[in-house]
N, C-alpha and C positions, 0 to 999 in steps of 0.2 A: 647449444640446444635451442631450437626454434621456440617462439612464443606460443604458449598454450593459454588462450584467452579465457578469463573467467571473472565473475564478479558476484557480489551479494548485495541485497537491498533489504534494509530493515527500517523500522520506526523506533523512536525512543519515547518511553513513557513521559507524558507531560508535553509532548510536541507532536500531536497527531498530524499536523499539516506537513511535516517534513519527512523526506525519505533520505536515509543515510546510505550512500553507496561506498563499497569497498572493492578495489581492484585486487582480486586474489589470483591473478595470472601467475603462471610459472614460466620459467625460461626467459629468453630475451630476444629482442629484435631491435637493433640500433636504428632502424628506419622508422619505428613508431615514435611519434612526438606528442600525440594528443589523443583524446577520445571524445566521442559524442554519446549522449544518452537520449534515446527516444522512449517516451512513456506514453503508450497508446491505450485508450479506453476501448471497451468492446464496441462502442459505436463509431470508432475511427478517429476520435478527437485526440490530439497530442497535447499532453499537459506540459506547460513550461511556466517558469516564474514570471511574475508581473513585469512588463516592460520588454519581454523577449518576443521578437516577431518571428523567430525560427520555429520549426517543428521539433527542435532538439535543444538540449542543454549542453553547453561546452564543458569539457572536463580536461583542462590543459595540463601541461607539465608531466608528461609520461617519461620515465617511471617515477619521478620524484613525488608527485602527489598521489597517494594511494587511496585517500578517502575524501569524499565531498558530500555535502548535504544540500538538497534542493527542496525549497518550500513551495510545494505545488498542489497539495491535497486540500480540498474543501469539505470532503466527506470520505467515507470508505469507498475504495475503488478496487476492482479487479483490473490489473494492468499487465499488458505485454510489454516487457522492457527489453530493448535492444541496445547494447553498447557496441560501438564501432571503435576500432583502433586504427588511427590514420597516420599517414606520413606528413611531412612538412607541406606538401602540395595539396592536402586535404583528400588524398586518395585513400580509400578504404583498403586496409591490408588484412584485417580480421574483423569478425563480428560474432556476437553471441546473443541469443534471445532466450529469456526466461519468463515464466508467468508467475505473478505474485498476487496475493490478496492482502491489501492493506486495510486493516479493520480496527485500528486503535481508537477511532472516534466511538464506535459502538461497543468495543470491548471495555473502554473506560467507563462508559455509561452503565454497562451491565454490572461492573464492579460497584458503582455508586448504589445501584439497586441492592446488591448483596449487603453493602454496609447499612443501608436503610433497613433492610430486613433483619439484620443482626441486632440493630438498635431497637427495633420494634417488631418482635416475632409475630404479633397479631396481624401485621400487614398481610400475611399470607392468606388471610380470609377476607380481605378488603378489596372491593372493586375489581375483581379478577386480576389482582396484582400478580399472583403466582402464574396464572395462565399467560398473561402478557409477558412476564419475564421469561417464561419457558419459550414462548414464540420468538422473542428477541434472540435467545441463545440458539434456538433451532435455525433461525435464518443465518446467523453468523457462521455456525458450524456447517450448514448446508452449502453456503457459498464457498467455504474453504474446501469442502469435499468436491465440489464441482470442479475446482481447479486441480486439486491433487489427484483425483481419481480419473478425470476425463479431459482435463485441459479446457473445460467448458467455461470460457470467460463470460459469455453472454448470460448463461444461467447463474454464474456466481454473482454478476452485477445485479441481476434481478433480486437475488436473495439479500445482498447488501443494501439495495434500495428499500426493500421492505423493512429491514432492521432499522435503517435510517429514519424511515417514516414513523416507526414506533418511538424512536428516540426524540424526534422533533415534535411529536404530538404527545409527549409524556404526561402533560397535564391532564389528558383525558384517559390515558392508559394506566397510570400509576398515581395513587393518592399521595400527592406531595404534602398534604396537610397533616398526615398521621405521623 
């Protein structure tokens, strides 16, 4: 049976800068020896780990290594990810492209706000706490919807950027002293 290329990409709680890739391909092709991962932002930038001068991350040892983690995120991103399956001469034999929203930075922050509110329910009335928390949640969810409903990576990134701005300016949006 020929190779049916596929992959998944996820984040792990506590490590928002990392993307975990799993090769979920089925079938086989003895000519495939390696893979490449291209992670492109909506503005055309390719994310790679520090010290890498390529536009891609290498994923060697096919089919032996089915999982790999890349530390490339500095904030939430909408990414178009392409994985290529290559032969020994770096010729592309297969490729697959998927769109993802990586939101663990802002999701984690949103949960800390939930914890803060649980510990001090009166925060709901303080300094627009609830309105700002609702805005944060709306931006995260709207970015996710932009990807899942329309494949709109630019729109998703705009939403994620607004959520990130709320997170980064939290001292003004959320009363941290309560």
